N, C-alpha and C positions, 0 to 999 in steps of 0.2 A: 276466124280467118283475120287476115292483116287488114284488108281493105272493105270487106263485107263478112257479115256473119256467115259461119258455116257449121253445119251440123257435126257434133263429136258423137262417138261411139265407145263406149266401154267393153273390150273383149272379154268375155268370161269364158275359160277353157276348164276341162277336167282336172289339169294340173295345178291351177291356182283356183280353188273353188271360193265361191261367196254364197253365204246363206242368204235366204230369201229376204231377212231382215235388212241386210246391209244393200241388197239390190232395190228394195223397195224405198229405204231413206234415201239412197243415192238419186233415184228417180225423183222423189220429192224435193231433193235439194236442186236438182236441174230445174225443175219446172218453177220453183221459187225464185231462182236466178233469172230464169226468162220474164217472169213476172214483176222482177225489180224488188221482190221481197228479200232483202239482204239478211234480215234477222233470222227469218224462216229457213233460209237457205243455210245459214250457219248451223242452226240447230239440227237440219236434216243430215248434214255431213258430219257433224260431231256424233249424230245417233249412227250413221253408217260406219264410222270409224270405231264406234263401241262395239258394234256387232262383227266389225272385220279389222282389226288393229293392223296398222301397216298398209292398208289399201292404198297404193299410190294415186289413182285417180281421185279418191275421196280426199286424201291429203290436198292434192292440187286444187281441187274445187272448194274445199274450205278455205285456202288462202285467197282465191277468187273472189268468194263472197265475202271476207273480211275486208279487202281493198275498198271496194265501193261502200260497204258498211260505215268505213271511218272516212271517206272522201267520195261522196255520191257523185256519180257521172252527170254530165249537163242533162237538162230535159231533153226528151226525145232521143236519148241514146239508143242506138240502134244494135248494140251488142257486139260489135267489133271490139276484140281484146288488144290493148295497147300494151305489148309487152314492155316496152321502155317504162311506161307510167306505171305498170305492175311492180317492175324491178326497184323503181325509187320508192314506191309505198311499202315494198317489203323491206327495203334498207331502212326506211323511217321507222318502221315497226320493231326490227330487230334493234336499232339503237335505242328506242324506248324500253325493250326489255333488258337491255344490258346496262342501262344507266345505275342501277343500283348494285351492280355487281363490282 
């Protein structure tokens, strides 16, 4: 949510199947995010992507785990996702990746 935390859901349908390994890893990543364990979340979302390459929710959540891993939120963070902060962090990460090119 923008002003308060809100639940998110990943819709899984027959036309876009996900294997159990991807679903379990994604759930592990979400739980790690909620616990503030950014490194465990990153590993879990990377695992989900290994099991289901191109899974958009896993890609998004991996990026969301990388941002606080690089610049942790303030103590007592309530889980509200600041998209402007995320955009700035993404731009900084892309700039670092493109420095050597």
